[in-house]
C-alpha positions, 0 to 999 in steps of 0.5 A: 500500500502506497500514499499517492498524491494527485495534482489536479484533483478537483476535475473529472480526471482528478475524481477518476484518479481518486477512485483508481487509487481506492480501487488499487488498494492505496492511500489517497495522500491528498490532492491540490489544484490551482493555488495549492501547495505541491510541496506540502502534498509531496511531503505527505506522499510516496509518489505524485500523479500530475494531471494539472496544467503546463504552467504548474509543471515547474513547481510540481517537479520542484516539489517532487525533487524537494521530497525525493519522490517519483512523479508521473506527469500526464499533463498534455500541451507541453512545450519544448521548455517543459521537456527540458525541465523534466530532463533536469528533474530526472537527474534527481528523481524518477519522472515518467511523462506521457501524453496518455496513460492508457495501457491500450494506447501504450500498446497501440503506440508500440504497434504503430512504431513497428508498422512504420518501421516495416512499411516503406515511404510509399505508405502515407501516415495520417493520424485522426483524433476526436475529443470532447468540446472542452479540450483546449489543445490540438493535436492531442497529447496522444496524437502527438505520442502516436506521431512520435511512435511513427516517426521513430519507426521511420527513423525521422524527427516528427518536427520535420515531417508533421503536417497539421490542419490542412486548409486551402490549396495545399498541393499534393501530399509530400511523401514521408510526411505524417498528417494530423487532423483534430475533431472536437465535439460532444463528450468524447473521452478520446478516439485515435486512429492511425491510418497507413495508406498505400496504393490499393490498400489501407491499414488502420490502428484504432483506440476508442476511450469510453471512460476516463477511468482507463487513463486513471487506472493506467496512471496508478499502474505507472505510479506503482511501477515508479516506486523503487525506480532509480532517478531517470526519465521513464515512459509507459512502454517500460511499465508494460515491459515493451 
């Protein structure tokens, strides 16, 4: 039994995380939201799970470092500077950062990377994601995670090959690019499809999230795994042994 602290505990995801902590038989060490004190929470916990906002990441990492405990970062919308902060924190403590804590999505990313590494550039890659109307970032963290998996499979940098939000006269599709499309509406928890398209055939990998509980369950699984790890930066595939 471990004490798990939740940063971003008041929202829908926070409620799902609290339920997942109880279902896994752990102690809820407490939760904070905007204006809360992450250092006080870290002192009461064995591990932190952060689903808050990018602007709070530096303070949350500092709190985990000060307490000497691991942290699972599931916050999306991170920029390059946030990843620098994570790399710096990982020198002192175990940090797991991911765009999606679902175990199913973790396996999906593994399959996408494998497919991309085996299919040639004559197979176009397009990623389509759908989320609820209240989501503020696009493409989703999960879509970017899948794009990174495809890019790694091809041995390229996603930043060099990504194409987002086509509009107007865009010209013919360039070989080797990885396209993104984002749909927003209703109460969709998160649907993602990765399409591999060649002449006369198509291959599609999809994951449909029916409830936020799957993300909470995966996050707690990750938090359990992080306990006892050495300082460093970790990923969800390592949790599954991929």
